[in-house]
N, C-alpha and C positions, 0 to 999 in steps of 0.2 A: 311893819307884813315879813316871814318870815321867808327867807331864803329857798327857792328848792334843790332837792335834792339831787346827787351826782347826776342818777338812775333818771331821775325825773326831767332834767337838763338836758342829757341824753335824747329821750325820748321827743323833748320839744322840739330839738335840734332836727334830729330823724325828722321826725313831721314835716316840719318846715320846709326841710327840702325835698319832699313827695307832693307839698307843696307847689312850691316853685316850678322843679318840674313840668308839671301837670300844664301850670298855667302856661311856659313858655309851649310844652307840647302841642297844646289848643291855638296858641297863636301862629305859631311854625305854621297848622294843617292851614289857617283860617276860619279857624273855628271863634267863637266869640265863648264869654266864660260868664259867669253867674256868680260875683260876690254877693258878702255882706257890709254894707256902707251906709252909714248914717241909722240904722234902728231899721233898716231895706235892704232887700235884692235890688242891686242894679247886676245891667252885664257889660259885659267892657267889651270890645271888639269890633272891627271893625263891621261888623254883617251882624250886630247886636239889636232885634228884635227895639222898635222906638216906645214898647209903650217898656219899656227897662229902663232906658238908659240914664244915666243921672242928667238932671236939666242943670247946668251950665252954668249959673249968674256970678 
């Protein structure tokens, strides 16, 4: 597999930081977030809709 270029690595790092900050903000505001996990959307957070919460097995 080819190593990503320096520019690509900077872009990925910037995107990850933006996502981390957005998720942190939602958590501080008491909002839930929808993420992609195990090939389907899953809601995370205390007030997440039950229909989107991942089953804990």
